[in-house]
C-alpha positions, 0 to 999 in steps of 0.5 A: 877153364881147366883141362879135361883131365884136371877137371875130371880129377877135381870132380871125382875127388869132390864127389868122393869127399861128399858122396859114396860109391862113386863110379864112372858111367860115361866119358863125363858122367858118374853115378853116386850113392849118398847114404841118405835121401836121395839114395842115388845121384847121377852127376854129369858135365853139360857144357859149362855146368856140373849137373846133379840129378836125383830120381826121387819116388813121388806120387804119379805126376799126372797131377801137375805138382804145384807143390813142387813150384812152392818148394822151389821158392823155399829151397837152396838156390842151388837146387830145383824140382823140374818135370821131365818130358815123360812126366816124372819129377826130378830133383836137380842141382846145377853147379857152374864150373867157373870160377874154377877156384870155387868149384870144390866149394860149390860141389860140397854145397850142391851135395848138401843142398840136394840131400837137404831138399830131398829130406824136406820135400821128396816123396811128399805131395804136401806144400812147404809148411812155411811159404817162400818169401815174396819178391818184395821181401827179398828185394828189401832184404838185399844188402845195399852194397851188393845192390850197388855193385850190381847196378854198376856192373849193369851200367858197364855191361849195358843192361838197364837198371831201374830203382822205382820210388818204392825202392824196388829194383829191376833189370830190363831183359832183352826179349825181341818184341816183348817186355820182361823185367827181373826184380832184384832181391836177396836169395831165400837163404840170404847168401847172395842176390837173386832175380825174379821174373814174374810170369803169373801175377797170382796163381790163385786167380787162375781157373783150376785147369789153367793153374794145372796147365801153367804149373806143368809148363813152368816145371817143364821150362825149369828143366830146359834152362841151366841156372834158372828155376821156376817158382810159385810164391805165397801160401800153397803157391797161390801168389806170383809165379815165374822164373828165378836165378841166383847170383853169387855173393860177389858176381862179376860181369861174366856171371851177370851177363850169363844170368841175364841172357839165360833169363832173357832166352827163357822168357822168349821161349816160355813167356808167351806160352805161360801167358796163353795158358792162363786162358782156360780153353787153351789150358784144357787143350794143352793138358790133353796134349801132355796126357793129363786127364782134366777130370782126374786132375779135378778130383785130385784138386777136390780131394786136396781141398777136402 
């Protein structure tokens, strides 16, 4: 890790290259304007991550926002929509500081990705015109050399790697008392590898109340964990939903350990809740605690279907 003064200089230089109006607003945070949507970004250091946050005007998120989960399955692996505890939607890009020699490159990619994501999905309550690829499609699209590299790294690190008869590959996560697997595949943009943990087999099979509660919980969960986002696959988010993390094109042992651990902790934190919310009675209570009016939500769902 580079020293703080050097790191700050690299960050400021990178921001000034890609954004405008860069000004420091705290010891490790900056405010920038982009010249396009989103109008402004807050950039901050959080542990070993550089976080880009955009507050984007959207309809009131009293409606849970299933379209945001569907957009997450389509957007660059660097960006994600999340729901803040107060209910607002936030578009976010998360950049790891290591390896340091690639920080400048990743900052440029993050600036581009968050602007493209805002242009595609900000201010809209509609679903993406083309749904994100299914986990099995991404699995089949993964480069065979990269798959084998990850398998060997898993053996070295002690993470269990499985290749089923169908050809699909999974890694066992470490969640005490629970069983979760991450399916390996390509990233949606084909730049590297991704991992997907299915928490809901099919969103379309849930009751409207459970679908809204699960959507809300997943978007909140996505805001809690750096390096992981929550997605819903299939047309209009009707398919499998869960957690997704991206890997670089050349992941080393440290990166894999970090991503596997992140997904394991996220499953331990959110997995049981997501499972319980698939019961309508539990979901209704959850929405009430979150301040989401079930009657209003039902009218929004009916209007969208009309």
